[in-house]
Residue frames as a rotation matrix with the C-alpha (Angstrom) as fourth column:
MET 1
0.685 0.583 -0.437 -7.22
-0.533 0.810 0.245 -9.47
0.496 0.065 0.866 8.91
ASP 2
-0.144 -0.701 0.698 -5.40
-0.970 0.239 0.039 -11.07
-0.194 -0.672 -0.715 11.79
ARG 3
-0.419 -0.102 -0.902 -4.65
-0.557 0.814 0.166 -14.66
0.717 0.572 -0.398 10.86
ASP 4
-0.951 0.009 -0.308 -5.78
0.234 0.670 -0.705 -15.80
0.200 -0.743 -0.639 14.31
SER 5
-0.667 0.743 -0.063 -9.13
-0.509 -0.515 -0.690 -14.00
-0.545 -0.428 0.721 14.26
THR 6
0.046 0.805 0.592 -12.46
0.274 0.559 -0.782 -15.15
-0.961 0.198 -0.195 12.97
PRO 7
-0.708 -0.335 0.622 -12.43
0.661 -0.005 0.750 -15.32
-0.248 0.942 0.226 9.15
GLN 8
0.004 0.668 -0.744 -14.05
-0.086 -0.741 -0.666 -12.38
-0.996 0.067 0.054 7.38
GLU 9
0.691 0.230 0.686 -15.06
0.655 0.202 -0.728 -11.95
-0.306 0.952 -0.012 3.79
ILE 10
-0.349 -0.936 -0.034 -12.12
0.810 -0.320 0.491 -10.50
-0.471 0.144 0.870 1.91
THR 11
-0.123 0.369 0.921 -14.43
0.757 -0.565 0.328 -8.18
0.642 0.738 -0.210 0.05
ASN 12
0.785 0.383 -0.487 -14.69
0.618 -0.537 0.574 -6.24
-0.042 -0.752 -0.658 3.34
LEU 13
-0.079 -0.913 -0.400 -11.20
0.689 -0.340 0.640 -4.90
-0.720 -0.225 0.656 2.60
VAL 14
-0.426 -0.056 0.903 -12.23
0.852 -0.362 0.379 -3.23
0.306 0.930 0.201 -0.66
GLY 15
0.413 0.569 0.711 -12.75
0.380 -0.817 0.433 0.49
0.828 0.091 -0.554 -0.20
ARG 16
0.809 -0.147 -0.569 -10.77
0.545 -0.173 0.820 0.78
-0.219 -0.974 -0.060 3.02
GLU 17
0.792 -0.577 0.197 -8.16
-0.451 -0.772 -0.447 3.47
0.410 0.266 -0.872 3.31
VAL 18
0.624 -0.683 -0.379 -4.54
0.726 0.687 -0.043 2.41
0.290 -0.248 0.925 3.81
TYR 19
0.826 -0.378 0.418 -2.13
-0.473 -0.868 0.152 4.33
0.305 -0.324 -0.896 6.05
THR 20
-0.111 -0.901 -0.420 1.45
0.042 0.418 -0.908 3.79
0.993 -0.118 -0.009 7.17
ASN 21
0.258 0.162 -0.953 2.07
0.897 0.326 0.298 3.19
0.358 -0.932 -0.061 10.85
ASN 22
-0.774 -0.516 -0.367 3.23
0.604 -0.775 -0.185 6.84
-0.189 -0.365 0.912 10.92
GLY 23
-0.048 0.886 -0.462 -0.24
0.424 -0.400 -0.812 8.00
-0.904 -0.235 -0.357 9.86
VAL 24
-0.620 -0.215 -0.754 0.58
-0.526 -0.600 0.603 8.83
-0.582 0.771 0.259 6.23
PHE 25
0.483 0.861 0.157 -2.26
-0.328 0.344 -0.880 8.09
-0.812 0.374 0.449 3.80
ILE 26
-0.653 -0.706 0.274 -1.15
-0.045 0.398 0.917 5.78
-0.756 0.586 -0.291 0.96
GLY 27
-0.791 0.443 -0.423 -4.31
-0.504 -0.079 0.860 5.00
0.347 0.893 0.286 -0.96
GLN 28
0.007 0.883 0.469 -7.56
-0.888 0.221 -0.403 3.07
-0.460 -0.414 0.786 -1.00
VAL 29
-0.682 -0.234 0.693 -8.01
-0.053 0.961 0.272 -0.66
-0.730 0.149 -0.667 -1.56
GLU 30
-0.164 0.593 -0.788 -9.48
-0.970 -0.240 0.022 -1.30
-0.176 0.769 0.615 -5.00
ASP 31
0.677 0.296 -0.674 -8.79
-0.482 0.870 -0.103 -5.02
0.556 0.394 0.732 -5.31
LEU 32
0.482 -0.498 0.721 -6.86
-0.630 0.374 0.680 -7.89
-0.609 -0.782 -0.134 -3.77
ARG 33
-0.061 -0.532 -0.845 -4.17
-0.814 0.516 -0.266 -10.19
0.577 0.671 -0.465 -5.07
LEU 34
0.590 0.390 0.707 -4.88
-0.735 0.621 0.272 -13.77
-0.333 -0.680 0.653 -4.05
ASP 35
-0.704 -0.636 -0.317 -2.95
-0.692 0.714 0.104 -17.03
0.160 0.292 -0.943 -4.01
LEU 36
0.278 0.948 -0.152 -5.76
-0.892 0.314 0.324 -19.46
0.355 0.046 0.934 -4.70
ASP 37
0.114 -0.300 -0.947 -3.66
0.021 0.954 -0.300 -22.54
0.993 0.014 0.115 -3.99
ALA 38
-0.797 -0.488 -0.357 -2.68
0.380 0.056 -0.923 -21.29
0.470 -0.871 0.141 -0.53
GLU 39
0.219 0.975 -0.034 -6.10
0.761 -0.148 0.632 -19.63
0.611 -0.164 -0.774 -0.04
GLU 40
0.100 -0.222 -0.970 -4.58
0.820 -0.534 0.207 -16.37
-0.564 -0.816 0.129 1.19
VAL 41
0.986 0.158 0.045 -4.36
0.161 -0.877 -0.452 -12.70
-0.032 0.454 -0.891 0.35
THR 42
0.199 -0.978 0.057 -0.89
0.966 0.206 0.154 -11.83
-0.163 0.024 0.986 -1.00
GLY 43
-0.843 -0.533 0.074 -1.36
0.537 -0.829 0.158 -8.16
-0.023 0.173 0.985 -1.87
LEU 44
0.162 0.853 -0.497 -3.57
0.601 -0.485 -0.636 -5.11
-0.783 -0.196 -0.591 -1.78
ALA 45
-0.424 -0.194 0.885 -4.17
0.865 -0.375 0.332 -3.26
0.268 0.906 0.327 -5.05
LEU 46
-0.125 0.297 -0.947 -4.48
0.629 -0.714 -0.306 0.42
-0.767 -0.634 -0.098 -4.19
HIS 47
-0.164 0.097 0.982 -5.85
0.817 -0.544 0.190 3.35
0.553 0.833 0.010 -6.16
GLU 48
0.819 0.406 0.406 -6.63
0.175 -0.850 0.496 6.97
0.547 -0.335 -0.767 -5.22
LEU 49
0.193 -0.870 -0.455 -2.94
0.923 0.319 -0.218 7.22
0.334 -0.377 0.864 -4.34
ASN 50
0.655 -0.116 -0.747 -1.43
0.415 -0.771 0.484 9.95
-0.632 -0.627 -0.457 -2.19
THR 51
0.810 -0.316 0.494 0.07
0.402 -0.313 -0.860 12.33
0.427 0.896 -0.127 -4.76
ASP 52
0.680 -0.607 0.411 2.41
-0.723 -0.647 0.242 13.82
0.119 -0.462 -0.879 -2.13
LEU 53
0.345 -0.525 0.778 3.89
-0.372 0.684 0.627 10.38
-0.862 -0.506 0.040 -1.54
PHE 54
0.193 -0.199 0.961 3.92
0.641 0.767 0.030 9.07
-0.743 0.610 0.276 -5.11
GLY 55
-0.430 -0.413 -0.803 4.23
-0.181 -0.831 0.525 12.34
-0.884 0.371 0.283 -7.05
SER 56
-0.232 0.292 -0.928 3.83
-0.952 -0.265 0.154 12.10
-0.201 0.919 0.339 -10.80
GLU 57
-0.965 -0.130 -0.227 3.73
-0.176 0.965 0.194 8.31
0.194 0.227 -0.954 -10.57
ALA 58
-0.610 0.792 0.033 0.31
0.262 0.241 -0.935 8.57
-0.748 -0.561 -0.354 -8.94
ALA 59
0.067 0.641 -0.764 -1.06
-0.607 -0.581 -0.541 10.45
-0.792 0.501 0.351 -11.94
SER 60
-0.191 -0.228 -0.955 0.41
-0.971 0.188 0.150 8.16
0.145 0.955 -0.257 -14.57
ALA 61
-0.960 -0.197 -0.198 -0.07
-0.166 0.973 -0.161 4.81
0.224 -0.122 -0.967 -12.82
ARG 62
-0.076 0.970 -0.232 -3.32
-0.163 0.217 0.962 2.98
0.984 0.111 0.142 -12.39
GLY 63
0.842 0.292 0.453 -2.30
-0.480 0.023 0.877 2.09
0.246 -0.956 0.159 -8.85
VAL 64
-0.343 -0.939 -0.005 0.16
-0.805 0.296 -0.514 0.08
0.484 -0.172 -0.858 -6.79
ILE 65
0.621 0.438 -0.650 0.17
-0.021 0.838 0.545 -3.31
0.783 -0.325 0.530 -5.15
VAL 66
-0.018 -0.550 0.835 1.30
-0.955 -0.238 -0.178 -3.45
0.297 -0.800 -0.521 -1.54
PRO 67
-0.483 -0.198 -0.853 2.46
-0.081 0.980 -0.182 -6.89
0.872 -0.019 -0.489 -0.39
TYR 68
0.577 0.816 0.027 0.14
-0.134 0.062 0.989 -8.21
0.806 -0.574 0.145 2.29
ARG 69
0.228 -0.563 -0.795 3.13
0.870 0.484 -0.093 -9.10
0.437 -0.670 0.600 4.47
TRP 70
-0.750 -0.488 0.446 3.52
0.297 -0.851 -0.433 -5.33
0.591 -0.192 0.783 5.05
VAL 71
0.165 0.905 0.391 0.05
-0.210 -0.355 0.911 -5.16
0.964 -0.233 0.132 6.66
GLN 72
-0.871 -0.490 0.032 0.26
-0.089 0.093 -0.992 -4.65
0.483 -0.867 -0.125 10.41
ALA 73
-0.729 0.680 -0.080 -3.40
0.208 0.109 -0.972 -4.16
-0.652 -0.725 -0.221 11.31
VAL 74
-0.755 0.613 0.233 -6.84
0.200 -0.124 0.972 -4.20
0.625 0.780 -0.029 9.75
GLY 75
-0.561 0.660 -0.499 -9.75
0.572 -0.126 -0.810 -2.35
-0.598 -0.740 -0.307 11.27
ASP 76
0.585 0.743 -0.326 -11.73
0.311 -0.577 -0.756 0.62
-0.749 0.341 -0.568 10.01
VAL 77
0.678 -0.508 -0.531 -8.53
-0.734 -0.437 -0.520 1.43
0.032 0.742 -0.670 8.11
ILE 78
0.866 -0.487 -0.114 -5.56
0.469 0.869 -0.157 -0.72
0.175 0.082 0.981 7.12
ILE 79
0.717 -0.697 0.003 -2.17
-0.595 -0.610 0.524 0.01
-0.363 -0.377 -0.852 8.65
VAL 80
0.829 -0.557 -0.059 1.01
0.401 0.663 -0.632 -1.03
0.391 0.500 0.773 6.84
ASN 81
0.301 -0.790 -0.535 4.61
0.756 -0.144 0.638 -0.61
-0.581 -0.596 0.554 7.94
ASP 82
0.622 -0.027 -0.782 6.43
-0.159 -0.983 -0.093 2.52
-0.766 0.182 -0.616 6.84
ILE 83
-0.228 -0.748 0.623 8.41
0.540 0.436 0.720 0.75
-0.810 0.501 0.305 4.10
VAL 84
0.396 0.448 0.801 6.37
0.917 -0.238 -0.320 2.62
0.047 0.862 -0.505 1.47
GLU 85
0.988 -0.057 -0.146 7.49
-0.027 -0.980 0.197 5.96
-0.154 -0.190 -0.970 2.90
ARG 86
0.268 -0.962 0.056 11.11
-0.137 0.020 0.990 4.80
-0.954 -0.274 -0.126 3.07
ILE 87
-0.094 -0.257 0.962 11.08
0.849 0.483 0.212 3.52
-0.519 0.837 0.173 -0.52
GLN 88
0.681 0.434 0.590 9.62
0.692 -0.646 -0.323 6.77
0.241 0.628 -0.740 -1.82
LYS 89
0.873 -0.423 -0.243 12.11
-0.208 -0.773 0.599 8.81
-0.442 -0.472 -0.763 0.23
GLN 90
-0.027 -0.918 0.396 15.04
0.231 0.380 0.896 6.82
-0.973 0.115 0.202 -1.17
LYS 91
0.094 0.143 0.985 13.71
0.984 0.139 -0.114 7.25
-0.153 0.980 -0.128 -4.69
ALA 92
0.947 0.284 0.152 13.32
0.301 -0.949 -0.098 11.02
0.116 0.138 -0.984 -4.20
GLU 93
0.557 -0.813 -0.172 16.88
-0.249 -0.360 0.899 11.26
-0.793 -0.458 -0.403 -2.85
ALA 94
-0.182 -0.606 0.774 18.20
0.609 0.548 0.573 9.28
-0.772 0.576 0.269 -5.82
ASP 95
0.464 0.437 0.771 16.31
0.877 -0.348 -0.331 11.57
0.124 0.830 -0.544 -8.22
GLU 96
0.974 -0.128 -0.187 17.78
-0.066 -0.949 0.307 14.65
-0.217 -0.287 -0.933 -6.50
GLU 97
0.142 -0.980 0.139 21.30
-0.017 0.138 0.990 13.22
-0.990 -0.143 0.003 -6.80
GLU 98
-0.056 -0.078 0.995 20.68
0.909 0.408 0.083 12.48
-0.413 0.909 0.048 -10.46
GLU 99
0.805 0.425 0.414 19.51
0.556 -0.783 -0.279 16.04
0.206 0.455 -0.867 -11.09
ALA 100
0.798 -0.540 -0.268 22.51
-0.209 -0.664 0.718 17.47
-0.565 -0.517 -0.643 -9.21
THR 101
-0.139 -0.907 0.397 24.98
0.196 0.368 0.909 15.52
-0.971 0.204 0.127 -11.34
ALA 102
0.226 0.308 0.924 23.23
0.937 0.192 -0.293 16.36
-0.268 0.932 -0.245 -14.62
């Protein structure tokens, strides 16, 4: 939803798949987080998470919320920056270091 484009119904986002700008599937939009005072979308609530990306967290969590400021493009799919991949990679590296020291 480009801020300069013609307004669309936000419900059009529900059900769309979300990918990083590197083409990695993250999940599917289940709901939206809204700031009613500012009348804007502040986050995307995702479910059907990529288990390769989120591991066991995907099985135990109901979903994740991606800040809308990470969204780069909205079309047939939603593209977000690769911050999600970087966060998960850092977490995996930290877990590996923890296991190595244990």
